[in-house]
Phi, psi and omega in degrees: 000131179282125185259343182277158182285150178258134183252005180221110184291334178295325175295321180295318182291324182277343180088004182292336184294338180281342183255357181233154180297141182294144178265144180280146178276137178302135181290158179297134183276128175261346176228147184296130173080005183255118176231165181290153181297329183295327184259355186296322184287324185275331186284326180062219182249012182283138176284157181227128177247133180249122180248118179256124184221176182293321173211163186285153178280055183234152169251126183240134175213152184268133178283122183294324185284308184271340183081358179271176182261140176248130183242145174208152179290143177269104185295338180273355182288133178294329180296321179290325180287343178298334181299334181295341179275353180257163177291158185293338181265025180253129174274133181248127180246129179256137176237123181182198183242144176281327182268145183258003183297321181294316183292310183285340180268278186294314185295310185282323185276338184241305183294318182299311180294328179297310185283337182269328189237343183252349178245133356289145183293138182278126182296336180288331183249004184066237179251027181286161176292129181277099185292329183295319179294320179295318179296318180297321181297321184273331189257353184300314183295325180292322183293315181288334175297319176296318179296322181298314182289332176291318183281333184228079182295342180293343179279352181299125181090352182246347185234135176229130175261117176261112182257112177265113182258118175293147179305141181301139182272003175210174182223167179139183184295319182296318180294320180294321177296321178295317178299318180298318179296321181297312181296322178294320179296317180296318180296321180295317180294315181294326178289325184281323188242352182269174175207171183304124181091359181220123174237119182298326183237127176244118182258128176246098183251071179199174175289124182253120179300158184298318182295327179290321176298319179300324179295317177297316180300316184292331185269337187286136176285331182215145177239131179238126176240105194238043181290145176278341175200127182200165178265228181273086182283125183265358182302316180300322179293317179297321179297318181296316180296319180293324179291333175292322172074177175227176181298320180290323176293321177298321180293320180292323181271000180059048178252134181293139180296136179082003178287153181299143179257143180227156174196153177222137181237134169239114186235150175289142179286356182260005178261155189293331184275356184303316182296335184274353181252083186289339180268357181279159174268114182269138183223160171265114185297342179280343179265097187293319180297318180295323179292318178298318178296321180295320180293321177295320177297319180295327182282321188262359182295146181300152184296324182294328177286324174300322180294318179296317179295320179295317180298320179297314181293317183293325177298321179290313184294319183289331180272338180252068180272188182298320180296322178297313182293323177296315179294318180296318180296318180294323177296318177295320180294317179293324178293320180291329183258014185301317181247032186300316185279347181261001182268151171255130186243141177229139173268130184231137175095176181228154175058227181289346179270001181290138176210160181248126177259133180246118184237147179291144178295340177285348177282108186219168180291137182291122182278129180295323181294319181295315185285327176293320178296314178295323179296323183286331183264007178246162185229354177227098191246138175243125183236121180244127184232128169287166182255287183293128180085351180244306176263335180227135180297147174296329182277357182292135179291318178270119183274345180285154182292144180282162175305329178297316179296316180300317181296316181296316180295320178295322178294322177294317183288339180289342177277117183296345178280349184258137168242108188250132179229137166267117180248108189222161174272356180287163181289158184291329182293316180296313182294320180293325178289317183293324184252033179295335181280350182261099188289321186258013182275130174274147182228129171245106185262157178052050177061025176101002177294325174246140180218138178222130186280331176202178185294328184273348182275163180276156177286132174257144180254167181301130182293143179095158180284134180241128180266120180256022178296338180293340180296323180293334178277319187282325187297316177298324178295316180293325177295324178298316179288331177293321180293329182265358181236102182295132180097351179269160178203164182251130174254118182259120177252174180294326183243359188212163171234136182229129175256116182260140176223024181291338179265000178272172175301136190302306184289316181292321178296320178295320178295318179295324178296320178296317179294320178297319178300313179296320181296313181294322179297328180284318183279341182248025185299328184255015182257151180281066184218148177247129181251123182230149174252122180247206181286099179059033177217159166235119189240141178243124180231154175297150179299137178091344181272102179220162176294330177295321181294315182291329176295315177298323180295318181294315179297322179294320179294319177299320180292317180293336177274008178083016180232063179296131184290141173247005178211123180230122177239130179225127181230129177201174184227351190251174178296325180296337180283345179297326176298324179291318178298316180295323182294313182285336176291332177274354182297329180293340182263357181287125185293337183288342179274121183295325182229132177302127181283162172278120190249133177230097175262122190226127175258156180264114183101150179273106182202161177302129185203159173280351177284153181268338184235167176216156169234150189289315185204185182294331178297317178295325178297313181293324177297318180296314180295324179293326179292332178288339180271356178085010179286159179293153184281113178245026186299320182295323180296312184286330175293320176297318179297317180297321178296318180294322179298320180295324178289321181291331185303327183283354179245091184288160175060042175251152176265132185244133175243126184254134175240129172237142189257158180071150184295327181298315180292324181295320185277322188258315190268352180304310179294332181292314180294322179299312182291331178298315178289329178294321177298328179283355181074030186256315185222160173260349180173191180281142179258006179193167181283166176282133177279169176290152182296319184293328181291325181282315176083021177248163180289165180293158177064024174257133181256133182235129175252124180251118179256149180301120179081004182205134176245135181227139179241000000 
């Protein structure tokens, strides 16, 4: 017996593999283009596709004379026809079983019933077989057949329902009870509506050969597939092809060649092929009256409409054959794996929350040296900064900017070569109050609906007429979810509505946000509004109002004023900032810019983004901005302070005394350190004076936090 795997089915079919030494299968490649030396000579440059199926596309029979096995390809096998979707220079390898006992036995009788009727498992029955689903699956068609004849007695004697029941895939008391019920229902219907020579329902409860099924499909005026739960059911496709017919089928059915073809389909909306059959009548199998009405409509519909529906379906089925799906699947697979070997992957989370993030290797931490160098050699700079999550932590109790942020922004704006903008989703009143000390700072509020170039300039609004009628539709819906979600609230802006759930229960708030998003998308489908889900929010904005649009507008205005930017820096952390990253990345391709600018798109945190760079947190953002102003590097001091704050955080209700050394730190950095601890929710200010440097005995620019009963450096 040959124990090694065969990699060529033609050898297997011809029997040559028994007379020649077995060939080794190429090992799985872990790097692109690397194969073992043993297979390098034989494999060449041909691609190889591996198809794993329940059984091989072979016909096997035993030779009576020699006692050996004879193999041949099964031309009717869909697996064999899949090769037509691949290029001619592709080798196809099949993996499967020659015997069908496993598939028809264990798979169909146990696994099929498990996944169709026992999953999800019902908590009331534990892991028992759900008899109700099995009964519904078998008896649904009989019940609506009875309803149809009750509502339309004129069909008596003219309509016959042929029910082909596939053999049960499991056995037991529940299955036998379901079968008994089915036979009783059929007998009741035939006794009530039948007469000698006419039975309204014909049940075929046996194995039906394929050719016999084709005869039923070709003769039936209508086909109904009414499963309460099913996968990719192919019966409707087979029915359409059979109704199209062939010359020999036309001769057998006594149909004139070239005559119009008709077909009608009634399908359950719960089967996998339902979305692809646009001309079919879709029904809910649990609604018996609706199914009966659909079947009556299918029978009485005019012939020309039956013809149109059939032509539409046959055009789809004939163009979407096995080769098409194989080719389409491979194109999607190749597109998804196009940069597979060049990606860096990280596993994040635990249990059911585990996911794998795939990031480009060009996605790297923004180097302070690189951006300072680029900043120094340019003279027309545009800097765009998000607010929440970029300049201020999301977890910060105080949402207003700290003195450190104000100082850094003022230093950036004091350089006439810089054009600095805060681009935020917050309202214009809050932002103008918070940054009142920044005279030359530009502000784009509410995602760019309002824009102001400096403190003394007037607010500009989004160009074009904006219809806010959608607010009257959306607000009652959002109020309903607010009432049912404790901790949520609605923020009403001049141009937007925001539903916040950061104070609600984490899981319940997230679930409610998803439902609210779906609800709003359905009621506002025809309104000029964009609905987005952000960090613990659901936000509604007018169409066209994005951070990307306002960024393009600012760059365009700078260019029209004779100051085309040669340096663009953009930092943000949210989904809304992705539009901004995409916008500035396209700035190099804008024809109005004489020279492509040096672009730095940076997201806060390591996550999939359209930005090329990342910074870890808001502390790194402020350090980077401070380095652009030419200030001395105090990163080690603030990192030490941040570490101490994290340690102090676990000890509530402690008094903190801060010491900063040297006169420079006392005069300049005292408010910065104070606000850093205030952001952490630890102190409201200093609890004591600064000591002399000599008394402390530490080097300059070292920050020391003294806790009652504990000293930390």
